[in-house]
C-alpha positions in Angstrom: -8.8 -47.6 -8.7 -6.1 -46.5 -6.3 -4.1 -45.0 -9.2 -7.2 -43.0 -10.4 -7.7 -41.6 -6.8 -4.1 -40.7 -6.6 -4.3 -38.9 -10.0 -7.3 -37.0 -8.9 -5.7 -35.9 -5.7 -2.6 -34.8 -7.6 -4.7 -32.8 -10.0 -6.7 -31.2 -7.2 -3.5 -30.2 -5.4 -2.1 -28.7 -8.6 -5.3 -26.6 -8.9 -4.9 -25.5 -5.3 -1.3 -24.6 -5.8 -2.1 -22.7 -9.0 -4.8 -20.7 -7.2 -2.7 -19.8 -4.2 0.2 -18.9 -6.5 -2.1 -16.6 -8.4 -3.3 -14.9 -5.2 0.2 -14.1 -4.0 1.4 -13.1 -7.5 -1.4 -10.5 -7.8 -0.7 -9.3 -4.3 2.9 -8.9 -5.1 2.0 -7.0 -8.3 -0.3 -4.7 -6.3 2.4 -4.0 -3.7 5.1 -3.4 -6.3 2.8 -0.9 -8.2 1.9 0.9 -5.0 5.6 1.3 -4.1 6.5 2.5 -7.6 3.7 5.1 -7.7 4.5 6.3 -4.2 8.1 6.7 -4.9 7.4 8.4 -8.3 4.9 10.9 -6.8 7.2 11.6 -3.9 10.0 12.4 -6.4 7.8 14.8 -8.4 7.2 18.1 -6.6 4.4 19.2 -8.9 2.5 15.9 -8.3 3.0 16.3 -4.5 1.6 19.8 -4.6 -1.3 18.7 -6.8 -2.3 15.9 -4.5 -1.5 17.3 -1.1 -2.1 21.0 -1.9 -5.6 20.3 -3.0 -7.7 18.9 -0.2 -10.7 18.2 -2.5 -8.5 16.1 -4.8 -6.8 14.3 -1.9 -10.1 13.3 -0.1 -11.5 12.5 -3.5 -8.7 10.0 -4.0 -9.4 8.5 -0.6 -13.1 8.2 -1.3 -12.3 6.6 -4.7 -10.1 4.0 -3.0 -12.8 3.1 -0.5 -15.3 2.8 -3.4 -13.0 0.5 -5.3 -12.4 -1.8 -2.3 -16.1 -1.9 -1.7 -16.9 -2.6 -5.3 -14.4 -5.4 -5.6 -15.4 -7.0 -2.3 -19.1 -6.8 -2.7 -19.6 -7.1 -6.5 -16.7 -9.3 -7.7 -19.0 -12.1 -8.6 -21.0 -9.9 -10.9 -17.9 -8.5 -12.7 -15.9 -9.8 -15.5 -12.5 -11.1 -14.4 -10.7 -8.4 -16.5 -12.8 -5.7 -14.7 -12.0 -7.0 -11.3 -8.3 -7.1 -12.2 -8.3 -3.6 -13.6 -10.1 -2.2 -10.5 -7.5 -3.9 -8.3 -4.6 -2.4 -10.3 -6.3 1.0 -10.2 -6.7 0.8 -6.5 -3.1 -0.2 -5.9 -2.0 2.8 -8.1 -4.2 5.3 -6.3 -3.1 3.9 -2.9 0.5 4.5 -4.0 -0.3 8.2 -4.8 -1.9 8.8 -1.4 0.9 7.0 0.5 3.7 8.9 -1.3 4.0 11.2 1.7 5.7 8.5 3.7 8.8 9.1 1.5 8.8 12.8 2.7 8.0 12.1 6.3 10.3 9.1 7.0 13.9 8.4 6.0 14.5 6.0 3.1 16.5 3.6 5.3 13.7 3.4 7.9 11.1 2.7 5.1 13.3 -0.1 3.8 14.1 -1.7 7.1 10.4 -1.5 8.2 9.3 -3.1 4.9 11.6 -6.1 5.5 10.3 -6.4 9.1 6.8 -6.2 7.8 7.5 -8.8 5.1 9.0 -11.3 7.6 6.1 -10.8 10.0 3.6 -11.2 7.2 5.2 -14.4 6.0 5.3 -15.9 9.5 1.6 -15.1 10.1 0.6 -16.3 6.7 2.4 -19.6 7.2 0.7 -20.0 10.6 -2.7 -19.3 9.1 -2.1 -21.9 6.4 -0.6 -24.6 8.6 -2.5 -24.3 11.9 -5.3 -26.8 12.6 -7.0 -24.4 14.9 -10.1 -22.8 13.4 -9.6 -19.0 13.4 -13.1 -18.2 12.3 -14.1 -17.3 15.9 -11.4 -14.6 15.9 -12.9 -12.9 12.8 -15.5 -10.9 14.7 -13.1 -9.9 17.4 -10.5 -8.7 14.9 -13.2 -6.8 12.9 -14.2 -5.0 16.1 -10.6 -4.2 16.7 -10.4 -2.8 13.2 -13.5 -0.6 13.8 -12.0 0.6 17.1 -8.7 1.6 15.3 -10.6 3.5 12.6 -12.7 5.4 15.2 -9.7 6.1 17.5 -7.6 7.3 14.5 -10.5 9.7 13.4 -10.7 11.1 16.9 -6.9 11.5 17.1 -7.0 13.6 13.9 -8.5 16.3 16.2 -6.8 15.5 19.5 -3.4 15.1 17.9 -2.0 13.0 20.8 1.4 11.3 20.1 0.7 8.9 22.9 -2.7 7.9 21.6 -1.1 7.5 18.1 1.5 5.1 19.5 -1.2 3.1 21.3 -3.3 2.9 18.1 -0.2 1.7 16.2 0.6 -1.1 18.7 -3.0 -2.3 18.8 -3.0 -2.0 15.0 0.0 -4.3 14.6 -1.8 -7.0 16.7 -5.0 -6.6 14.8 -3.4 -6.9 11.3 -1.1 -9.7 12.5 -4.3 -11.6 13.4 -6.1 -10.6 10.2 -3.2 -11.9 8.1 -3.4 -15.3 9.7 -7.2 -15.2 9.5 -7.4 -14.2 5.9 -4.8 -16.8 4.9 -6.9 -19.5 6.5 -9.9 -18.2 4.6 -7.8 -18.3 1.4 -6.8 -21.9 2.2 -10.5 -22.9 2.7 -11.4 -21.2 -0.5 -8.7 -23.0 -2.4 -9.5 -26.4 -1.0 -13.3 -26.2 -1.5 -13.5 -24.7 -5.0 -15.3 -27.2 -7.2 -13.5 -28.8 -10.1 -14.1 -27.5 -13.6 -14.5 -23.8 -12.6 -14.0 -21.3 -15.4 -10.7 -19.5 -15.5 -12.5 -16.2 -15.1 -14.2 -17.3 -11.9 -10.8 -18.5 -10.5 -9.2 -15.2 -11.5 -11.9 -13.3 -9.6 -11.4 -15.4 -6.5 -7.6 -14.8 -6.7 -8.1 -11.0 -7.1 -10.4 -11.0 -4.0 -7.9 -13.0 -2.0 -5.0 -10.8 -3.2 -6.9 -7.7 -2.1 -7.5 -9.0 1.4 -3.8 -9.9 1.9 -2.7 -6.7 0.2 -4.7 -4.6 2.7 -3.4 -6.6 5.6 0.2 -6.1 4.4 -0.2 -2.3 3.7 -1.9 -1.6 7.0 0.6 -3.7 9.0 3.5 -1.8 7.3 2.0 1.6 8.1 1.5 0.6 11.8 5.0 -0.7 12.1 6.3 2.4 10.3 4.7 4.6 13.0 6.5 2.6 15.7 9.9 2.0 14.0 10.1 5.0 11.7 12.7 7.7 12.0 11.3 11.0 10.6 13.3 12.9 8.0 
């Protein structure tokens, strides 16, 4: 009896490990694709002019990105796993196109160093979110309010153009996305531990894509906030 219980626990842990590995693998693929597309567009003057010289196209890409995030987050359960995966890949590519300007604004060395600072911070927060016994659910609403505040303040600063306000937003943004990384990691852990046995591979894939999207967004936004603070302009 004890051996059967041990076997089941081992199998359950293997499923959890496989799910978590899939989440981080897809997140890494998304980040790599975003970085590649951003660098490629930044190195192609005609593409830069096409995207940033046409406001209609640029804002169309932004709207398309928001639509993709909403579609994956709200409708993933109604999609095929392949559709959810394709939409995530498409979002990562479009995000790379709209983020290509950072290679023009900031020095390459600054982007590289900030990426490693962001990666180390992300890993530390993710490890904390996975290992802590403290329930971070209560922080979710607070962090979401902080995120809304950042969005509103950033929109206002588009017209005010205050460098001081931009720096304040960036520091607050770092705190918010550090918290969201730990929070989303704990949600991922809960999802992994509570998924019933015998789930179809497609259902597991969709859960992994949803988790990867959450962590991808945390990483990208944390990176951008840190870049505003640490970045040296070209």
